[in-house]
C-alpha positions as CSV (number, residue, x, y, z in Angstrom):
1,M,55.7,73.4,236.6
2,L,56.9,73.9,233.0
3,S,55.6,76.6,230.9
4,R,53.7,75.6,227.8
5,K,55.5,78.2,225.6
6,P,58.7,76.3,225.1
7,V,56.8,73.1,224.1
8,Y,54.6,75.1,221.7
9,L,57.6,76.7,220.1
10,L,59.4,73.3,219.8
11,L,56.4,71.7,218.1
12,S,55.8,74.6,215.8
13,S,59.4,74.6,214.7
14,V,59.4,70.9,214.0
15,T,56.1,71.2,212.1
16,F,57.4,74.1,210.0
17,G,60.6,72.2,209.2
18,A,58.7,69.1,208.1
19,N,56.5,71.1,205.9
20,A,59.4,72.8,204.2
21,I,61.0,69.5,203.4
22,N,58.0,67.8,202.0
23,T,56.6,70.5,199.8
24,L,57.6,71.5,196.3
25,P,57.5,75.0,194.7
26,D,54.3,75.6,192.8
27,N,55.9,75.3,189.4
28,E,57.4,71.9,190.4
29,Q,54.0,70.8,191.6
30,I,52.5,71.7,188.2
31,C,55.3,70.0,186.4
32,L,54.8,66.9,188.6
33,Q,51.1,66.7,187.6
34,N,52.0,67.2,183.9
35,M,54.8,64.5,184.1
36,E,52.3,62.0,185.6
37,K,50.1,62.3,182.6
38,L,53.0,62.3,180.0
39,I,54.7,59.3,181.6
40,V,51.5,57.4,181.8
41,E,50.9,58.0,178.0
42,Q,54.4,56.6,177.3
43,Q,53.8,53.7,179.6
44,V,50.6,52.8,177.8
45,L,52.4,52.9,174.5
46,F,55.2,50.7,175.9
47,S,52.8,48.2,177.4
48,D,50.5,47.9,174.3
49,S,51.3,44.5,172.8
50,Q,49.5,45.6,169.6
51,S,51.9,48.4,169.1
52,S,54.8,47.9,166.8
53,P,58.2,47.1,168.4
54,E,59.5,50.5,167.1
55,V,56.7,52.4,168.9
56,R,57.3,50.4,172.1
57,R,61.1,50.9,172.0
58,N,60.6,54.6,171.4
59,A,58.3,54.9,174.4
60,E,60.8,52.9,176.5
61,R,63.7,55.3,175.5
62,A,61.6,58.4,176.2
63,I,60.8,57.1,179.7
64,D,64.5,56.2,180.3
65,T,65.7,59.7,179.1
66,T,63.1,61.4,181.4
67,R,64.1,59.2,184.4
68,E,67.9,60.0,183.8
69,T,67.2,63.7,183.7
70,F,65.1,63.6,186.9
71,S,67.9,61.6,188.6
72,E,70.5,64.2,187.6
73,T,68.6,67.4,188.3
74,G,65.8,66.4,190.8
75,S,63.5,68.7,188.9
76,Y,60.1,67.6,187.5
77,C,60.2,70.7,185.2
78,D,63.5,69.6,183.7
79,A,62.3,66.1,183.2
80,Q,59.1,67.3,181.6
81,R,61.0,69.5,179.1
82,V,63.2,66.6,178.2
83,L,60.3,64.2,177.6
84,Q,58.4,66.8,175.6
85,A,61.5,67.5,173.4
86,Y,62.4,63.8,173.1
87,Q,63.2,62.8,169.5
88,R,63.5,59.3,168.3
89,D,67.1,58.1,167.9
90,T,67.1,57.3,164.2
91,E,70.7,56.2,164.2
92,S,70.2,53.1,166.5
93,G,66.8,52.2,165.2
94,L,65.6,49.1,167.0
95,R,69.0,48.0,168.1
96,M,68.7,47.2,171.8
97,K,70.7,49.2,174.3
98,E,71.8,47.8,177.6
99,G,68.9,47.4,180.1
100,E,66.2,47.6,177.4
101,V,63.5,45.0,176.8
102,N,64.7,42.8,174.0
103,Y,61.7,40.8,173.2
104,F,58.2,42.3,172.5
105,G,56.3,39.0,172.1
106,R,56.4,38.9,168.3
107,G,57.8,35.9,166.4
108,T,60.2,33.5,168.0
109,F,63.2,34.0,170.2
């Protein structure tokens, strides 16, 4: 008959390992919650058909910049800092960059 101790140890080590992989440090958890709010605000601006094309383009670029930072660092806190510090690119104005929406439903094609 097998002892229950090895099975218990095996299960506890697997459970501990799974928890360690799926949890974020407290500060990242806080940043994740903040990022959710900030990104939703930008998404609302981008999706609002009554907003000017400049406002919508700005929101799109802020979201893209944040997404790029998170992809590079994997940190919600870094992405939050970048989004909060985002400044409109005054040089390019409304000129479309690759991958951006090029029609905001105003006027004709």
